[in-house]
N, C-alpha and C positions, 0 to 999 in steps of 0.2 A: 439579466445582468450577471456578470461573473464576479465572484468575490475571490480575492487572493488572501489566503489565511497564512499567517506566520507560524512556523513550527514552534512547538512548546519548548520550554526550557530543557526538558529531557532530550528532545530531538536535537536541540542545539548542542547539548553536551555530547551526544553521539557524533555530531558533525565535528565538533572540536577534537574529540578523541580520535577521529578517523580522517582528519582534514586532508591528509595526503592522498587518501584513496577515494575521496569524494563520495562517501557512503550516502549522504543525504542530499544529493543534488536535486533541485526542483522544489516546487511548492504543491500544496493541496489546492484544488480549485473546486468551487461549489456553485451551484445555481438552483433557483427555484422559479416556478412560474409566477409566484406572487411575492417576490423579495421585499416590496415595500410594506406588505401586510405582516410578514412573518420573518423577523430578523433571526436567521439561523447562524450559529457560530460553530466552528470546528476547532477542536484541540487535538493534537496528535501526541501519541505516547510511543516510545520505542524501548523495547526491552531486549536484552541478550539472554537467550535460553541456554542453560547448561545442564547437563546430566551429571550428577555427582553421587558419590557413595556415602551412605550413612556409616556410622561407627560399627553397625552390625553387618555391613557388607551389602545391604540392600541399596538399590538405586533410587534416587529422587530427582525430580526436575525442579530446577530453581531459576527464577527470573531476576535479572540485575539491570540496574540503570547502567548506561555506558560509562558513567563516571566511576562505577564500582569495580569495573573489570577492564582488562586490556582486550580490545576487540581484535580478533585474529581471523585470517581466512578459515572458513569452515564453520564459524560460529553461526548458530541459528538466530535469526532476528525476527521478533514479533512486533509488527506495526499495528497500532490501534488508533482509529479515528473516533472521537467522541462528538456526536452531532447533537446540538442542544437548541431547541426552539425556545428563544427568549421572548417571542412576541405574543400577542393576544390572539392571533389567528392561527389555524393549522397551516403548516407548510406543505403545500401541494406540489407534486412534480419535482421533489428534491433530488438533485444529482450531485454526487461527490466523485471527483476524479483525482487519482494520485499517481504521479509519474513514478516509475520504478527507479530507485537510486541506481546509478550506473555501477557501483561497486558491490551490488547485491544481485544475486540470481533469484528470480521468482521461484517460490516453492508451492505455495497454495494460498487460497483465499478462504476466509472463514464462513462466508455466506454462499450458499449454492446459487443464488440469484445474481451474484456479482459477475461482471464481464471483464475480459482483458483485451488489450490491444497489442498487436505485434508490428504495427506500422506507424508508430509515433503518435498514436491517439487519433488517427483519421477514421478508423473503423473498430468496432468492438464485437465480441462474441465469446462463446465458450472456447477455451483453448483447444479442446479436442476437435473443434470444427474449423479452426483457422489454418490458413496456409501462408507460407512465406516463399518469396522468389529468391533464388540464389544461383550461383554459377555451378555448372556441373564439374565433375573431377578434372576435366581438361581446362576449366576456367574460360571456356569460349562460348558455351551455350547457357542460356538461362533456363532453369528448371524450377518447378514448384514442389515443395515438400510439406509435410505436416509441420505445424508450428510446435516448438519445444519450449519448456519453461524458460530457458535462457533467452528465447526471443521476445518475451513479454517486456513491453515498454511502459504500459500504463495499466491501472486497475480502476474500474468504474463501478459505482453502485448507483442504480436508479431506483429510488424508493417508490414502490408501487402504491403504498398507502400514505396518507398524510402523517406528518409528524405533529403530534398534539402539542399545543402550547404548554410550556413548563416541563416538557419531558426531554430525556437524553437518550439517544440511541447509540449503539456502538457497532462498528464494523471493523474487520481486521484482515491482515494478510501477513504471510510469512515469507521469509527469504533466507538465503545463505550467503554470508560474506564471501566474495570471490577471492 
């Protein structure tokens, strides 16, 4: 069974702040092999990451909610999914899939076991192992090339271990506003 999870208030604020660019198009999808026994919920959080200078001239990294800053091209965005098992049974075989917002270029994923898709979510793997088909320089022949971060359309986490009842797990990915 697939669950559609509505974005958090923070994500909605980012969507409102960047409505014209469509920064947060899409929804998070999740599924488990035992949905009935283990109701798992997802919450998403979005932060804008900025590097700033302290009064002494040293740099610091600060995270802001989208309501607190004007989101502009080149901004680093940190997307976090909080996975919570509110059931009485372990959630086995849990998978969370997040479409890449169209106004954001994929940068990285926080977990080395996460996978990405470059074909609209039809297949997944490590970015370094994926290929995309494109036209050659003449525009007449189809060629295959190594996938690039800007080709990523989805991020997926397949949890190898059960999510224990009453626990929350966190996964994340980063992007750059186009």
